NUPAKOL-196137 format. One record per atom (N, C-alpha, C): residue in three letters; chain; x, y, z. Coordinates in steps of 0.05 Angstrom, whole numbers, always signed. Example, Ala and Ser with C-alpha at 12.3 -4.5 7.8 and 13.67 -1.06 7.14 Angstrom:
NUPAKOL-196137
{"Ala"; "A"; {+264; -114; +156}}
{"Ala"; "A"; {+246; -90; +156}}
{"Ala"; "A"; {+264; -66; +156}}
{"Ser"; "A"; {+257; -45; +142}}
{"Ser"; "A"; {+273; -21; +143}}
{"Ser"; "A"; {+258; +1; +157}}
//
This chain:
NUPAKOL-196137
{"Unk"; "A"; {-893; -39; +138}}
{"Unk"; "A"; {-902; -56; +117}}
{"Unk"; "A"; {-921; -41; +99}}
{"Unk"; "A"; {-936; -23; +110}}
{"Unk"; "A"; {-954; -7; +93}}
{"Unk"; "A"; {-938; +9; +72}}
{"Unk"; "A"; {-916; +21; +81}}
{"Unk"; "A"; {-899; +36; +63}}
{"Unk"; "A"; {-889; +19; +41}}
{"Unk"; "A"; {-880; -5; +47}}
{"Unk"; "A"; {-870; -24; +27}}
{"Unk"; "A"; {-891; -30; +6}}
{"Unk"; "A"; {-916; -35; +15}}
{"Unk"; "A"; {-938; -40; -3}}
{"Unk"; "A"; {-943; -17; -21}}
{"Unk"; "A"; {-942; +7; -11}}
{"Unk"; "A"; {-947; +31; -27}}
{"Unk"; "A"; {-925; +34; -48}}
{"Unk"; "A"; {-900; +29; -40}}
{"Unk"; "A"; {-878; +32; -60}}
{"Unk"; "A"; {-880; +11; -82}}
{"Unk"; "A"; {-888; -13; -74}}
{"Unk"; "A"; {-891; -35; -94}}
{"Unk"; "A"; {-913; -27; -113}}
{"Unk"; "A"; {-935; -18; -103}}
{"Unk"; "A"; {-958; -10; -120}}
{"Unk"; "A"; {-950; +14; -138}}
{"Unk"; "A"; {-934; +32; -128}}
{"Unk"; "A"; {-924; +54; -144}}
{"Unk"; "A"; {-907; +44; -168}}
{"Unk"; "A"; {-889; +26; -162}}
{"Unk"; "A"; {-872; +14; -183}}
{"Unk"; "A"; {-889; +0; -204}}
{"Unk"; "A"; {-907; -17; -194}}
{"Unk"; "A"; {-924; -32; -213}}
{"Unk"; "A"; {-941; -13; -230}}
{"Unk"; "A"; {-952; +8; -218}}
{"Unk"; "A"; {-968; +27; -233}}
{"Unk"; "A"; {-952; +42; -254}}
{"Unk"; "A"; {-928; +50; -247}}
{"Unk"; "A"; {-911; +65; -266}}
{"Unk"; "A"; {-904; +47; -290}}
{"Unk"; "A"; {-896; +23; -284}}
{"Unk"; "A"; {-889; +4; -306}}
{"Unk"; "A"; {-914; -2; -323}}
{"Unk"; "A"; {-937; -5; -310}}
{"Unk"; "A"; {-961; -11; -325}}
{"Unk"; "A"; {-969; +12; -343}}
{"Unk"; "A"; {-965; +36; -334}}
{"Unk"; "A"; {-972; +60; -350}}
{"Unk"; "A"; {-955; +61; -376}}
{"Unk"; "A"; {-933; +46; -377}}
{"Unk"; "A"; {-917; +45; -401}}
{"Unk"; "A"; {-923; +19; -417}}
{"Unk"; "A"; {-945; +6; -409}}
{"Unk"; "A"; {-953; -18; -424}}
{"Unk"; "A"; {-938; -44; -417}}
{"Unk"; "A"; {-924; -44; -396}}
{"Unk"; "A"; {-909; -68; -387}}
{"Unk"; "A"; {-921; -78; -361}}
{"Unk"; "A"; {-912; -101; -352}}
{"Unk"; "A"; {-920; -112; -327}}
{"Unk"; "A"; {-896; -123; -312}}
{"Unk"; "A"; {-897; -122; -286}}
{"Unk"; "A"; {-876; -134; -269}}
{"Unk"; "A"; {-886; -162; -261}}
{"Unk"; "A"; {-867; -180; -256}}
{"Unk"; "A"; {-875; -207; -249}}
{"Unk"; "A"; {-890; -209; -222}}
{"Unk"; "A"; {-906; -228; -220}}
{"Unk"; "A"; {-921; -233; -195}}
{"Unk"; "A"; {-901; -245; -175}}
{"Unk"; "A"; {-901; -235; -151}}
{"Unk"; "A"; {-883; -245; -130}}
{"Unk"; "A"; {-892; -234; -103}}
{"Unk"; "A"; {-881; -244; -82}}
{"Unk"; "A"; {-887; -235; -55}}
{"Unk"; "A"; {-875; -207; -51}}
{"Unk"; "A"; {-886; -193; -31}}
{"Unk"; "A"; {-875; -167; -25}}
{"Unk"; "A"; {-847; -169; -15}}
{"Unk"; "A"; {-841; -191; -1}}
{"Unk"; "A"; {-814; -195; +10}}
{"Unk"; "A"; {-793; -199; -12}}
{"Unk"; "A"; {-801; -210; -34}}
{"Unk"; "A"; {-781; -215; -56}}
{"Unk"; "A"; {-783; -195; -79}}
{"Unk"; "A"; {-802; -177; -77}}
{"Unk"; "A"; {-807; -158; -99}}
{"Unk"; "A"; {-782; -144; -108}}
{"Unk"; "A"; {-766; -133; -89}}
{"Unk"; "A"; {-743; -117; -97}}
{"Unk"; "A"; {-722; -133; -112}}
{"Unk"; "A"; {-721; -159; -108}}
{"Unk"; "A"; {-702; -176; -122}}
{"Unk"; "A"; {-713; -185; -149}}
{"Unk"; "A"; {-738; -195; -150}}
{"Unk"; "A"; {-749; -207; -174}}
{"Unk"; "A"; {-758; -186; -195}}
{"Unk"; "A"; {-770; -165; -185}}
{"Unk"; "A"; {-781; -145; -204}}
{"Unk"; "A"; {-760; -127; -216}}
{"Unk"; "A"; {-738; -123; -201}}
{"Unk"; "A"; {-717; -105; -210}}
{"Unk"; "A"; {-707; -112; -238}}
{"Unk"; "A"; {-704; -137; -243}}
{"Unk"; "A"; {-693; -146; -269}}
{"Unk"; "A"; {-713; -143; -292}}
{"Unk"; "A"; {-739; -140; -285}}
{"Unk"; "A"; {-760; -139; -306}}
{"Unk"; "A"; {-768; -110; -313}}
{"Unk"; "A"; {-755; -91; -300}}
{"Unk"; "A"; {-762; -63; -306}}
{"Unk"; "A"; {-751; -55; -333}}
{"Unk"; "A"; {-768; -43; -350}}
{"Unk"; "A"; {-759; -34; -376}}
{"Unk"; "A"; {-736; -14; -373}}
{"Unk"; "A"; {-718; -16; -392}}
{"Unk"; "A"; {-694; +1; -391}}
{"Unk"; "A"; {-700; +31; -388}}
{"Unk"; "A"; {-720; +40; -402}}
{"Unk"; "A"; {-727; +69; -400}}
{"Unk"; "A"; {-736; +78; -373}}
{"Unk"; "A"; {-746; +59; -356}}
{"Unk"; "A"; {-755; +66; -329}}
{"Unk"; "A"; {-735; +61; -307}}
{"Unk"; "A"; {-713; +48; -314}}
{"Unk"; "A"; {-693; +41; -293}}
{"Unk"; "A"; {-683; +66; -278}}
{"Unk"; "A"; {-677; +88; -291}}
{"Unk"; "A"; {-668; +111; -275}}
{"Unk"; "A"; {-688; +121; -255}}
{"Unk"; "A"; {-713; +118; -260}}
{"Unk"; "A"; {-734; +126; -241}}
{"Unk"; "A"; {-739; +105; -220}}
{"Unk"; "A"; {-736; +80; -226}}
{"Unk"; "A"; {-743; +59; -207}}
{"Unk"; "A"; {-720; +47; -191}}
{"Unk"; "A"; {-696; +50; -200}}
{"Unk"; "A"; {-673; +39; -185}}
{"Unk"; "A"; {-672; +50; -156}}
{"Unk"; "A"; {-676; +76; -152}}
{"Unk"; "A"; {-676; +86; -124}}
{"Unk"; "A"; {-699; +74; -108}}
{"Unk"; "A"; {-722; +70; -121}}
{"Unk"; "A"; {-745; +58; -107}}
{"Unk"; "A"; {-738; +30; -98}}
{"Unk"; "A"; {-725; +14; -115}}
{"Unk"; "A"; {-717; -13; -108}}
{"Unk"; "A"; {-696; -13; -86}}
{"Unk"; "A"; {-679; +7; -85}}
{"Unk"; "A"; {-660; +10; -63}}
{"Unk"; "A"; {-674; +15; -37}}
{"Unk"; "A"; {-694; +31; -37}}
{"Unk"; "A"; {-710; +37; -13}}
{"Unk"; "A"; {-725; +11; -4}}
{"Unk"; "A"; {-736; -3; -24}}
{"Unk"; "A"; {-750; -28; -17}}
{"Unk"; "A"; {-731; -48; -5}}
{"Unk"; "A"; {-708; -50; -15}}
{"Unk"; "A"; {-688; -68; -4}}
{"Unk"; "A"; {-681; -61; +25}}
{"Unk"; "A"; {-677; -36; +30}}
{"Unk"; "A"; {-671; -27; +57}}
{"Unk"; "A"; {-695; -31; +76}}
{"Unk"; "A"; {-719; -26; +66}}
{"Unk"; "A"; {-743; -31; +82}}
{"Unk"; "A"; {-745; -61; +90}}
{"Unk"; "A"; {-739; -78; +70}}
{"Unk"; "A"; {-741; -107; +76}}
{"Unk"; "A"; {-720; -115; +97}}
{"Unk"; "A"; {-697; -104; +96}}
{"Unk"; "A"; {-676; -109; +116}}
{"Unk"; "A"; {-686; -100; +144}}
{"Unk"; "A"; {-698; -77; +145}}
{"Unk"; "A"; {-708; -67; +171}}
{"Unk"; "A"; {-731; -84; +181}}
{"Unk"; "A"; {-749; -92; +163}}
{"Unk"; "A"; {-772; -109; +172}}
{"Unk"; "A"; {-761; -136; +182}}
{"Unk"; "A"; {-741; -147; +168}}
{"Unk"; "A"; {-729; -172; +178}}
{"Unk"; "A"; {-716; -169; +205}}
{"Unk"; "A"; {-702; -147; +209}}
{"Unk"; "A"; {-689; -142; +234}}
{"Unk"; "A"; {-710; -139; +257}}
{"Unk"; "A"; {-731; -125; +251}}
{"Unk"; "A"; {-752; -122; +272}}
{"Unk"; "A"; {-766; -149; +277}}
{"Unk"; "A"; {-771; -164; +257}}
{"Unk"; "A"; {-783; -191; +261}}
{"Unk"; "A"; {-765; -208; +278}}
{"Unk"; "A"; {-739; -207; +273}}
{"Unk"; "A"; {-720; -223; +289}}
{"Unk"; "A"; {-720; -214; +318}}
{"Unk"; "A"; {-721; -188; +322}}
{"Unk"; "A"; {-722; -177; +349}}
{"Unk"; "A"; {-748; -186; +364}}
{"Unk"; "A"; {-770; -186; +350}}
{"Unk"; "A"; {-796; -195; +361}}
{"Unk"; "A"; {-794; -224; +369}}
{"Unk"; "A"; {-781; -240; +351}}
{"Unk"; "A"; {-778; -269; +357}}
{"Unk"; "A"; {-762; -273; +383}}
{"Unk"; "A"; {-740; -257; +385}}
{"Unk"; "A"; {-724; -260; +409}}
{"Unk"; "A"; {-739; -252; +434}}
{"Unk"; "A"; {-754; -230; +432}}
{"Unk"; "A"; {-770; -222; +455}}
{"Unk"; "A"; {-792; -242; +462}}
{"Unk"; "A"; {-804; -253; +441}}
{"Unk"; "A"; {-826; -272; +445}}
{"Unk"; "A"; {-816; -298; +459}}
{"Unk"; "A"; {-791; -305; +455}}
{"Unk"; "A"; {-780; -329; +469}}
{"Unk"; "A"; {-779; -325; +499}}
{"Unk"; "A"; {-778; -300; +508}}
{"Unk"; "A"; {-777; -295; +536}}
{"Unk"; "A"; {-804; -297; +549}}
{"Unk"; "A"; {-825; -296; +533}}
{"Unk"; "A"; {-853; -296; +544}}
{"Unk"; "A"; {-868; -319; +530}}
{"Unk"; "A"; {-871; -342; +544}}
{"Unk"; "A"; {-883; -366; +532}}
{"Unk"; "A"; {-912; -361; +522}}
{"Unk"; "A"; {-927; -343; +535}}
{"Unk"; "A"; {-954; -338; +527}}
{"Unk"; "A"; {-957; -327; +499}}
{"Unk"; "A"; {-936; -314; +489}}
{"Unk"; "A"; {-937; -302; +462}}
{"Unk"; "A"; {-941; -324; +441}}
{"Unk"; "A"; {-929; -347; +445}}
{"Unk"; "A"; {-932; -368; +425}}
{"Unk"; "A"; {-962; -377; +422}}
{"Unk"; "A"; {-976; -377; +444}}
{"Unk"; "A"; {-1004; -385; +444}}
{"Unk"; "A"; {-1021; -365; +428}}
{"Unk"; "A"; {-1016; -340; +430}}
{"Unk"; "A"; {-1033; -320; +417}}
{"Unk"; "A"; {-1022; -310; +390}}
{"Unk"; "A"; {-997; -318; +383}}
{"Unk"; "A"; {-985; -309; +358}}
{"Unk"; "A"; {-998; -322; +333}}
{"Unk"; "A"; {-999; -307; +312}}
{"Unk"; "A"; {-1008; -318; +287}}
{"Unk"; "A"; {-987; -337; +276}}
{"Unk"; "A"; {-995; -360; +265}}
{"Unk"; "A"; {-976; -380; +256}}
{"Unk"; "A"; {-955; -370; +236}}
{"Unk"; "A"; {-963; -352; +218}}
{"Unk"; "A"; {-944; -342; +198}}
{"Unk"; "A"; {-925; -321; +209}}
{"Unk"; "A"; {-933; -308; +230}}
{"Unk"; "A"; {-918; -285; +240}}
{"Unk"; "A"; {-890; -294; +250}}
{"Unk"; "A"; {-889; -314; +267}}
{"Unk"; "A"; {-863; -322; +277}}
{"Unk"; "A"; {-862; -352; +280}}
{"Unk"; "A"; {-840; -363; +272}}
{"Unk"; "A"; {-836; -392; +276}}
{"Unk"; "A"; {-819; -395; +300}}
{"Unk"; "A"; {-829; -409; +320}}
{"Unk"; "A"; {-815; -413; +345}}
{"Unk"; "A"; {-800; -439; +344}}
//
């Protein structure tokens, strides 16, 4: 997740240095929502970054799903889990 945040900040910073702004959105949806708002001149530089962000999001989702499955095997996890982390 740290890597995703750094990549998002990199994209935002690059676009901002050209006098533009990317839309406000969650880190999870950034690769979908911000991709369409990238100025045409920056697309060649940022399309690969958005591809990496998309792949990272898929991997994070897969890991979250695996954690959910493992947590179901251990009832005590639900008691100590953060509410946003996993929905049981």
